[in-house]
N, C-alpha and C positions, 0 to 999 in steps of 0.2 A: 405510390411507391416512391422513394426516393432514387437519386439519380443513384448513390454508391451501392443499393440494392440490384439497381436497375441491371448498374454494369459487372455486377458479381453473376444476375442472372444469365446476363447472355455468355458471358465466360463459360458457365457452366453449363449450357446448351452448346457451344461451341465445342468444347472439351467430347460430349458423349457423342455429338455428332462425328468429329475427328476418330474418336475412339472407335467408334462402331463401324467406322469405314474400313479403319486399318483391319478391323479382327474378318471384315468379309472378304478384304483381297488376300488373306491368310487360307491358305485349302492346306488340307491331308494329304501324303504323299500318297499318290497311284505308279503304278508301274508303266508304263509306255512302251517299256519294250522287254520281253520275257528271254529267258535265255533259252537256246535250244540243243539239243541231245548229242555229242559230239562221239566220234570213233577216230583217235587218235595214236601213232606210232609213237612208241616208246623214245623218248629224245627227243620229240620235237618239240615245238612251241605250239600254243593252245588259246583261245581266248573264250570266256564262255560272257556274253554280251547281257546287259542290263542298263538299264537306262531308264528315271525315275525320274516324276514331277512335282512340284508340290513347293507351296511358300510358306516359312521360309524354307531353302533348298535344304531335299532329304540328306540323312547322309544314308551311304549305303556299308551294309556287312554282308558277307558270305556264309552261309553252312553247308556243309557235308556231315549229309547223315547223320544230320540233326547235332553236329558239332561245330562250333564255331570256326572261319577258317584264318590260321593267322597269314598275315602278309609281311612285305617286305617292311612295313612301315612297324608290325610289332617287334620281326625279327630281321633283321639288317642279312642274314645266312636264307634265308626262305629264298625258293623258286618262285613264287607266288607275288605278282605285283596288283593291289588295288588301284585300277586306272580311274583319272579325274571324271570318268563319264559313269563313273559306276561299274564296269566290267572287270570283269578278273580274268589278269594274263597269266599264265604259267610259260615262265622263261623256257624252261625244258619238262615234259612229261615223265614223272618218276615212277617206274613199276620194276622192282624185281618177282623175284620166286616167294620170296617170306613177305615184304612188303611191298603194296601197295598203295601207297600215301595217296593219288591221287584220283584213284579211279572210285565210283559212287554216285549218289545221286545230290546236285546241289540247288539251292534257292540262294535268291538275294531277299536282302529284307532291309526299306527304305523308313527311314526314321524322322520325325522331327515334331514337334511340341504338340502336334494335333493327333499325331495317331502312326501309325508305321501298315506299310502293304509289304503282302509276301508274293510275290512273283511262282508262276509257275515251275515244277520240278524238272531239273534238265540231267540228265543222265551223261558222266562221261568216263569210258571204256577206250581202254587199250586193244589195238589191233594185234591179232596175235593168228598164226600159222598153222592149222593142227593137219595130221596127219596120225595115221591110225592112231585115234584114241590119245596120241603127243600132242601136245600145242606147246608152240611155240612165240614169245613176243617180240617180233621183229621188229627195224626202221623201214617202214614201206614211202617210197616216194611219191607220192600223186601230184600230178601236173594237172591242172585245173585249169 
């Protein structure tokens, strides 16, 4: 084998070893913190937690009742924010007689080029007070 062929072969072997090492370091997303069910008062702030790991760092999206959740990044007027950790933060819970845009079942989905991971379902419910079959959702202060 000539010197040029030897150099080319060494370069090729080095590229293959480095390339496979890089692929082994990359990993598909996995959810390490799942969201929990919440009962929140109308008008109060709330957070649905979600944390994902993977390499490259996965992107996180939220879905409510199967539909993608719009956050402030998508709509500056939105009362929902996607936090850097992947959690979904509500500036205030919106709930009316006819419209209940925040109440529902949520999941977070983490994605990178190796795949996706879906969290467990978490329900967000608005605290209501009922008397004689008449229910009224009110603000309730909770001291922890």
